[in-house]
Backbone as XML, in Angstrom:
<?xml version="1.0"?>
<chain id="A" units="angstrom">
  <residue number="1" name="MET">
    <atom name="N" x="11.287" y="-25.860" z="21.239"/>
    <atom name="CA" x="11.266" y="-26.940" z="20.274"/>
    <atom name="C" x="10.564" y="-28.161" z="20.844"/>
  </residue>
  <residue number="2" name="LYS">
    <atom name="N" x="10.587" y="-28.270" z="22.169"/>
    <atom name="CA" x="9.952" y="-29.423" z="22.794"/>
    <atom name="C" x="8.460" y="-29.487" z="22.479"/>
  </residue>
  <residue number="3" name="CYS">
    <atom name="N" x="7.809" y="-28.313" z="22.497"/>
    <atom name="CA" x="6.364" y="-28.312" z="22.219"/>
    <atom name="C" x="6.086" y="-28.718" z="20.770"/>
  </residue>
  <residue number="4" name="LEU">
    <atom name="N" x="6.980" y="-28.343" z="19.846"/>
    <atom name="CA" x="6.795" y="-28.749" z="18.446"/>
    <atom name="C" x="7.000" y="-30.247" z="18.286"/>
  </residue>
  <residue number="5" name="ARG">
    <atom name="N" x="7.964" y="-30.807" z="19.025"/>
    <atom name="CA" x="8.182" y="-32.260" z="18.970"/>
    <atom name="C" x="6.953" y="-33.003" z="19.487"/>
  </residue>
  <residue number="6" name="ILE">
    <atom name="N" x="6.351" y="-32.488" z="20.529"/>
    <atom name="CA" x="5.150" y="-33.126" z="21.081"/>
    <atom name="C" x="4.019" y="-33.051" z="20.063"/>
  </residue>
  <residue number="7" name="LYS">
    <atom name="N" x="3.875" y="-31.885" z="19.453"/>
    <atom name="CA" x="2.814" y="-31.702" z="18.463"/>
    <atom name="C" x="3.004" y="-32.633" z="17.263"/>
  </residue>
  <residue number="8" name="ALA">
    <atom name="N" x="4.265" y="-32.848" z="16.849"/>
    <atom name="CA" x="4.556" y="-33.713" z="15.710"/>
    <atom name="C" x="4.656" y="-35.187" z="16.116"/>
  </residue>
  <residue number="9" name="ARG">
    <atom name="N" x="4.547" y="-35.438" z="17.411"/>
    <atom name="CA" x="4.660" y="-36.801" z="17.949"/>
    <atom name="C" x="5.997" y="-37.440" z="17.612"/>
  </residue>
  <residue number="10" name="LYS">
    <atom name="N" x="7.056" y="-36.651" z="17.787"/>
    <atom name="CA" x="8.428" y="-37.135" z="17.573"/>
    <atom name="C" x="9.176" y="-37.009" z="18.886"/>
  </residue>
  <residue number="11" name="THR">
    <atom name="N" x="10.030" y="-37.956" z="19.176"/>
    <atom name="CA" x="10.849" y="-37.894" z="20.383"/>
    <atom name="C" x="12.297" y="-37.661" z="20.002"/>
  </residue>
  <residue number="12" name="ARG">
    <atom name="N" x="13.100" y="-37.294" z="20.988"/>
    <atom name="CA" x="14.530" y="-37.105" z="20.748"/>
    <atom name="C" x="15.174" y="-38.446" z="20.360"/>
  </residue>
  <residue number="13" name="ARG">
    <atom name="N" x="14.617" y="-39.525" z="20.881"/>
    <atom name="CA" x="15.157" y="-40.848" z="20.573"/>
    <atom name="C" x="15.064" y="-41.145" z="19.077"/>
  </residue>
  <residue number="14" name="GLY">
    <atom name="N" x="14.056" y="-40.591" z="18.424"/>
    <atom name="CA" x="13.881" y="-40.818" z="16.999"/>
    <atom name="C" x="14.918" y="-40.114" z="16.135"/>
  </residue>
  <residue number="15" name="ARG">
    <atom name="N" x="15.698" y="-39.217" z="16.719"/>
    <atom name="CA" x="16.761" y="-38.482" z="16.026"/>
    <atom name="C" x="16.269" y="-37.761" z="14.770"/>
  </residue>
  <residue number="16" name="VAL">
    <atom name="N" x="15.144" y="-37.092" z="14.912"/>
    <atom name="CA" x="14.604" y="-36.303" z="13.816"/>
    <atom name="C" x="15.083" y="-34.866" z="14.015"/>
  </residue>
  <residue number="17" name="ARG">
    <atom name="N" x="15.639" y="-34.283" z="12.964"/>
    <atom name="CA" x="16.170" y="-32.923" z="13.063"/>
    <atom name="C" x="15.049" y="-31.906" z="13.241"/>
  </residue>
  <residue number="18" name="ASN">
    <atom name="N" x="15.396" y="-30.809" z="13.925"/>
    <atom name="CA" x="14.432" y="-29.747" z="14.181"/>
    <atom name="C" x="13.887" y="-29.166" z="12.873"/>
  </residue>
  <residue number="19" name="GLU">
    <atom name="N" x="14.754" y="-29.010" z="11.894"/>
    <atom name="CA" x="14.333" y="-28.471" z="10.597"/>
    <atom name="C" x="13.260" y="-29.348" z="9.965"/>
  </residue>
  <residue number="20" name="ARG">
    <atom name="N" x="13.433" y="-30.641" z="10.073"/>
    <atom name="CA" x="12.471" y="-31.590" z="9.506"/>
    <atom name="C" x="11.112" y="-31.463" z="10.203"/>
  </residue>
  <residue number="21" name="ILE">
    <atom name="N" x="11.136" y="-31.289" z="11.514"/>
    <atom name="CA" x="9.888" y="-31.141" z="12.269"/>
    <atom name="C" x="9.178" y="-29.854" z="11.852"/>
  </residue>
  <residue number="22" name="ARG">
    <atom name="N" x="9.944" y="-28.761" z="11.694"/>
    <atom name="CA" x="9.342" y="-27.498" z="11.253"/>
    <atom name="C" x="8.727" y="-27.654" z="9.867"/>
  </residue>
  <residue number="23" name="GLU">
    <atom name="N" x="9.392" y="-28.393" z="8.985"/>
    <atom name="CA" x="8.843" y="-28.634" z="7.645"/>
    <atom name="C" x="7.539" y="-29.419" z="7.727"/>
  </residue>
  <residue number="24" name="GLU">
    <atom name="N" x="7.507" y="-30.440" z="8.560"/>
    <atom name="CA" x="6.306" y="-31.257" z="8.701"/>
    <atom name="C" x="5.133" y="-30.439" z="9.234"/>
  </residue>
  <residue number="25" name="LEU">
    <atom name="N" x="5.424" y="-29.492" z="10.139"/>
    <atom name="CA" x="4.369" y="-28.666" z="10.729"/>
    <atom name="C" x="4.106" y="-27.411" z="9.913"/>
  </residue>
  <residue number="26" name="LEU">
    <atom name="N" x="4.768" y="-27.295" z="8.761"/>
    <atom name="CA" x="4.613" y="-26.161" z="7.845"/>
    <atom name="C" x="4.944" y="-24.822" z="8.507"/>
  </residue>
  <residue number="27" name="LEU">
    <atom name="N" x="6.032" y="-24.784" z="9.276"/>
    <atom name="CA" x="6.505" y="-23.557" z="9.906"/>
    <atom name="C" x="7.681" y="-23.011" z="9.114"/>
  </residue>
  <residue number="28" name="SER">
    <atom name="N" x="7.841" y="-21.701" z="9.140"/>
    <atom name="CA" x="8.971" y="-21.093" z="8.440"/>
    <atom name="C" x="10.236" y="-21.245" z="9.281"/>
  </residue>
  <residue number="29" name="SER">
    <atom name="N" x="11.368" y="-21.045" z="8.648"/>
    <atom name="CA" x="12.642" y="-21.179" z="9.356"/>
    <atom name="C" x="12.787" y="-20.037" z="10.355"/>
  </residue>
  <residue number="30" name="MET">
    <atom name="N" x="13.666" y="-20.225" z="11.330"/>
    <atom name="CA" x="13.868" y="-19.223" z="12.362"/>
    <atom name="C" x="14.424" y="-17.934" z="11.771"/>
  </residue>
  <residue number="31" name="SER">
    <atom name="N" x="15.343" y="-18.040" z="10.824"/>
    <atom name="CA" x="15.922" y="-16.829" z="10.241"/>
    <atom name="C" x="14.851" y="-16.024" z="9.498"/>
  </residue>
  <residue number="32" name="LYS">
    <atom name="N" x="13.932" y="-16.702" z="8.835"/>
    <atom name="CA" x="12.844" y="-16.021" z="8.130"/>
    <atom name="C" x="11.912" y="-15.324" z="9.125"/>
  </residue>
  <residue number="33" name="ARG">
    <atom name="N" x="11.632" y="-15.984" z="10.245"/>
    <atom name="CA" x="10.761" y="-15.398" z="11.254"/>
    <atom name="C" x="11.406" y="-14.172" z="11.886"/>
  </residue>
  <residue number="34" name="ILE">
    <atom name="N" x="12.712" y="-14.248" z="12.150"/>
    <atom name="CA" x="13.436" y="-13.113" z="12.727"/>
    <atom name="C" x="13.452" y="-11.953" z="11.746"/>
  </residue>
  <residue number="35" name="GLU">
    <atom name="N" x="13.710" y="-12.253" z="10.471"/>
    <atom name="CA" x="13.737" y="-11.216" z="9.445"/>
    <atom name="C" x="12.377" y="-10.521" z="9.330"/>
  </residue>
  <residue number="36" name="ASP">
    <atom name="N" x="11.303" y="-11.285" z="9.369"/>
    <atom name="CA" x="9.959" y="-10.710" z="9.298"/>
    <atom name="C" x="9.695" y="-9.769" z="10.472"/>
  </residue>
  <residue number="37" name="ARG">
    <atom name="N" x="10.138" y="-10.167" z="11.668"/>
    <atom name="CA" x="9.961" y="-9.335" z="12.854"/>
    <atom name="C" x="10.765" y="-8.040" z="12.738"/>
  </residue>
  <residue number="38" name="GLN">
    <atom name="N" x="11.991" y="-8.151" z="12.224"/>
    <atom name="CA" x="12.826" y="-6.959" z="12.065"/>
    <atom name="C" x="12.203" y="-5.988" z="11.078"/>
  </residue>
  <residue number="39" name="ILE">
    <atom name="N" x="11.681" y="-6.501" z="9.980"/>
    <atom name="CA" x="11.039" y="-5.644" z="8.985"/>
    <atom name="C" x="9.798" y="-4.991" z="9.583"/>
  </residue>
  <residue number="40" name="SER">
    <atom name="N" x="9.046" y="-5.727" z="10.365"/>
    <atom name="CA" x="7.858" y="-5.189" z="11.007"/>
    <atom name="C" x="8.241" y="-4.058" z="11.963"/>
  </residue>
  <residue number="41" name="TRP">
    <atom name="N" x="9.293" y="-4.277" z="12.765"/>
    <atom name="CA" x="9.738" y="-3.260" z="13.711"/>
    <atom name="C" x="10.249" y="-2.026" z="12.967"/>
  </residue>
  <residue number="42" name="PHE">
    <atom name="N" x="10.993" y="-2.224" z="11.891"/>
    <atom name="CA" x="11.514" y="-1.102" z="11.115"/>
    <atom name="C" x="10.370" y="-0.272" z="10.548"/>
  </residue>
  <residue number="43" name="GLY">
    <atom name="N" x="9.332" y="-0.918" z="10.059"/>
    <atom name="CA" x="8.163" y="-0.212" z="9.550"/>
    <atom name="C" x="7.492" y="0.600" z="10.645"/>
  </residue>
  <residue number="44" name="HIS">
    <atom name="N" x="7.430" y="0.035" z="11.851"/>
    <atom name="CA" x="6.850" y="0.740" z="12.992"/>
    <atom name="C" x="7.653" y="2.006" z="13.293"/>
  </residue>
  <residue number="45" name="ILE">
    <atom name="N" x="8.958" y="1.901" z="13.294"/>
    <atom name="CA" x="9.831" y="3.037" z="13.585"/>
    <atom name="C" x="9.670" y="4.113" z="12.508"/>
  </residue>
  <residue number="46" name="MET">
    <atom name="N" x="9.603" y="3.717" z="11.249"/>
    <atom name="CA" x="9.518" y="4.689" z="10.164"/>
    <atom name="C" x="8.164" y="5.406" z="10.147"/>
  </residue>
  <residue number="47" name="ARG">
    <atom name="N" x="7.118" y="4.820" z="10.749"/>
    <atom name="CA" x="5.803" y="5.457" z="10.788"/>
    <atom name="C" x="5.654" y="6.443" z="11.951"/>
  </residue>
  <residue number="48" name="LEU">
    <atom name="N" x="6.633" y="6.489" z="12.850"/>
    <atom name="CA" x="6.542" y="7.373" z="14.008"/>
    <atom name="C" x="6.545" y="8.838" z="13.599"/>
  </residue>
  <residue number="49" name="ASP">
    <atom name="N" x="5.908" y="9.654" z="14.402"/>
    <atom name="CA" x="5.935" y="11.094" z="14.183"/>
    <atom name="C" x="7.326" y="11.629" z="14.470"/>
  </residue>
  <residue number="50" name="VAL">
    <atom name="N" x="7.691" y="12.674" z="13.772"/>
    <atom name="CA" x="8.978" y="13.316" z="14.004"/>
    <atom name="C" x="8.975" y="13.995" z="15.370"/>
  </residue>
  <residue number="51" name="ASP">
    <atom name="N" x="7.796" y="14.305" z="15.891"/>
    <atom name="CA" x="7.680" y="14.970" z="17.185"/>
    <atom name="C" x="7.984" y="14.038" z="18.356"/>
  </residue>
  <residue number="52" name="SER">
    <atom name="N" x="7.854" y="12.727" z="18.168"/>
    <atom name="CA" x="8.133" y="11.794" z="19.257"/>
    <atom name="C" x="9.632" y="11.721" z="19.505"/>
  </residue>
  <residue number="53" name="LYS">
    <atom name="N" x="10.011" y="11.266" z="20.682"/>
    <atom name="CA" x="11.431" y="11.183" z="21.048"/>
    <atom name="C" x="12.188" y="10.256" z="20.105"/>
  </residue>
  <residue number="54" name="LEU">
    <atom name="N" x="11.623" y="9.099" z="19.811"/>
    <atom name="CA" x="12.304" y="8.157" z="18.931"/>
    <atom name="C" x="12.380" y="8.691" z="17.512"/>
  </residue>
  <residue number="55" name="GLY">
    <atom name="N" x="11.330" y="9.384" z="17.072"/>
    <atom name="CA" x="11.347" y="10.003" z="15.751"/>
    <atom name="C" x="12.425" y="11.061" z="15.644"/>
  </residue>
  <residue number="56" name="GLN">
    <atom name="N" x="12.601" y="11.838" z="16.712"/>
    <atom name="CA" x="13.656" y="12.843" z="16.734"/>
    <atom name="C" x="15.029" y="12.183" z="16.688"/>
  </residue>
  <residue number="57" name="PHE">
    <atom name="N" x="15.169" y="11.092" z="17.415"/>
    <atom name="CA" x="16.436" y="10.367" z="17.427"/>
    <atom name="C" x="16.779" y="9.833" z="16.042"/>
  </residue>
  <residue number="58" name="MET">
    <atom name="N" x="15.775" y="9.309" z="15.329"/>
    <atom name="CA" x="16.020" y="8.744" z="14.001"/>
    <atom name="C" x="16.404" y="9.829" z="12.992"/>
  </residue>
  <residue number="59" name="GLU">
    <atom name="N" x="15.964" y="11.064" z="13.197"/>
    <atom name="CA" x="16.258" y="12.157" z="12.282"/>
    <atom name="C" x="17.631" y="12.772" z="12.527"/>
  </residue>
  <residue number="60" name="LYS">
    <atom name="N" x="18.203" y="12.567" z="13.705"/>
    <atom name="CA" x="19.483" y="13.192" z="14.044"/>
    <atom name="C" x="20.617" y="12.529" z="13.278"/>
  </residue>
  <residue number="61" name="LYS">
    <atom name="N" x="21.709" y="13.268" z="13.154"/>
    <atom name="CA" x="22.907" y="12.738" z="12.529"/>
    <atom name="C" x="24.099" y="13.139" z="13.377"/>
  </residue>
  <residue number="62" name="PRO">
    <atom name="N" x="25.181" y="12.399" z="13.329"/>
    <atom name="CA" x="26.375" y="12.761" z="14.088"/>
    <atom name="C" x="26.942" y="14.081" z="13.575"/>
  </residue>
  <residue number="63" name="LEU">
    <atom name="N" x="27.514" y="14.849" z="14.460"/>
    <atom name="CA" x="28.089" y="16.134" z="14.082"/>
    <atom name="C" x="29.280" y="15.932" z="13.152"/>
  </residue>
  <residue number="64" name="GLY">
    <atom name="N" x="29.346" y="16.749" z="12.113"/>
    <atom name="CA" x="30.488" y="16.717" z="11.208"/>
    <atom name="C" x="30.497" y="15.575" z="10.217"/>
  </residue>
  <residue number="65" name="GLN">
    <atom name="N" x="29.439" y="14.796" z="10.150"/>
    <atom name="CA" x="29.391" y="13.667" z="9.224"/>
    <atom name="C" x="28.145" y="13.789" z="8.348"/>
  </residue>
  <residue number="66" name="LYS">
    <atom name="N" x="28.274" y="13.314" z="7.133"/>
    <atom name="CA" x="27.128" y="13.295" z="6.239"/>
    <atom name="C" x="26.365" y="11.988" z="6.430"/>
  </residue>
  <residue number="67" name="ILE">
    <atom name="N" x="25.090" y="12.036" z="6.159"/>
    <atom name="CA" x="24.272" y="10.832" z="6.202"/>
    <atom name="C" x="24.586" y="10.018" z="4.952"/>
  </residue>
  <residue number="68" name="PRO">
    <atom name="N" x="24.883" y="8.711" z="5.096"/>
    <atom name="CA" x="25.160" y="7.889" z="3.918"/>
    <atom name="C" x="23.991" y="7.909" z="2.940"/>
  </residue>
  <residue number="69" name="VAL">
    <atom name="N" x="24.309" y="7.731" z="1.666"/>
    <atom name="CA" x="23.294" y="7.782" z="0.608"/>
    <atom name="C" x="22.212" y="6.739" z="0.861"/>
  </residue>
  <residue number="70" name="GLU">
    <atom name="N" x="22.592" y="5.544" z="1.324"/>
    <atom name="CA" x="21.608" y="4.483" z="1.575"/>
    <atom name="C" x="20.599" y="4.939" z="2.631"/>
  </residue>
  <residue number="71" name="ARG">
    <atom name="N" x="21.093" y="5.595" z="3.667"/>
    <atom name="CA" x="20.212" y="6.074" z="4.737"/>
    <atom name="C" x="19.296" y="7.177" z="4.202"/>
  </residue>
  <residue number="72" name="GLN">
    <atom name="N" x="19.829" y="8.044" z="3.340"/>
    <atom name="CA" x="19.012" y="9.103" z="2.760"/>
    <atom name="C" x="17.874" y="8.504" z="1.946"/>
  </residue>
  <residue number="73" name="GLU">
    <atom name="N" x="18.177" y="7.452" z="1.203"/>
    <atom name="CA" x="17.142" y="6.808" z="0.383"/>
    <atom name="C" x="16.083" y="6.170" z="1.272"/>
  </residue>
  <residue number="74" name="LEU">
    <atom name="N" x="16.515" y="5.561" z="2.387"/>
    <atom name="CA" x="15.560" y="4.951" z="3.294"/>
    <atom name="C" x="14.650" y="5.998" z="3.911"/>
  </residue>
  <residue number="75" name="LEU">
    <atom name="N" x="15.235" y="7.126" z="4.287"/>
    <atom name="CA" x="14.438" y="8.188" z="4.878"/>
    <atom name="C" x="13.605" y="8.921" z="3.846"/>
  </residue>
  <residue number="76" name="GLY">
    <atom name="N" x="14.001" y="8.803" z="2.564"/>
    <atom name="CA" x="13.261" y="9.469" z="1.495"/>
    <atom name="C" x="13.517" y="10.960" z="1.454"/>
  </residue>
  <residue number="77" name="LYS">
    <atom name="N" x="14.653" y="11.335" z="1.980"/>
    <atom name="CA" x="14.968" y="12.762" z="2.026"/>
    <atom name="C" x="16.355" y="12.979" z="1.443"/>
  </residue>
  <residue number="78" name="LYS">
    <atom name="N" x="16.404" y="13.454" z="0.237"/>
    <atom name="CA" x="17.669" y="13.777" z="-0.402"/>
    <atom name="C" x="18.113" y="15.157" z="0.041"/>
  </residue>
  <residue number="79" name="GLY">
    <atom name="N" x="19.409" y="15.369" z="-0.002"/>
    <atom name="CA" x="19.936" y="16.702" z="0.250"/>
    <atom name="C" x="20.165" y="17.026" z="1.718"/>
  </residue>
  <residue number="80" name="LEU">
    <atom name="N" x="20.042" y="16.048" z="2.627"/>
    <atom name="CA" x="20.358" y="16.303" z="4.027"/>
    <atom name="C" x="21.857" y="16.242" z="4.200"/>
  </residue>
  <residue number="81" name="ASN">
    <atom name="N" x="22.446" y="17.238" z="4.742"/>
    <atom name="CA" x="23.896" y="17.245" z="4.984"/>
    <atom name="C" x="24.196" y="17.732" z="6.366"/>
  </residue>
</chain>
């Protein structure tokens, strides 16, 4: 945050909130940035080949349990039990 304060020419003495500085510099909120990164990572994982280790891990399910309907929809594969 210090680098953003320098860029906006605001000091801590001025008691300007971090949110206000981000608005002035036209930056998105931290929660929005984190959410965007998570969605990007999820897309990366879903594009992996089933042959890769991580792809195999994502396809596995715990023994004796069904895959929740939400997970089936995300995987795009109905009827996995």
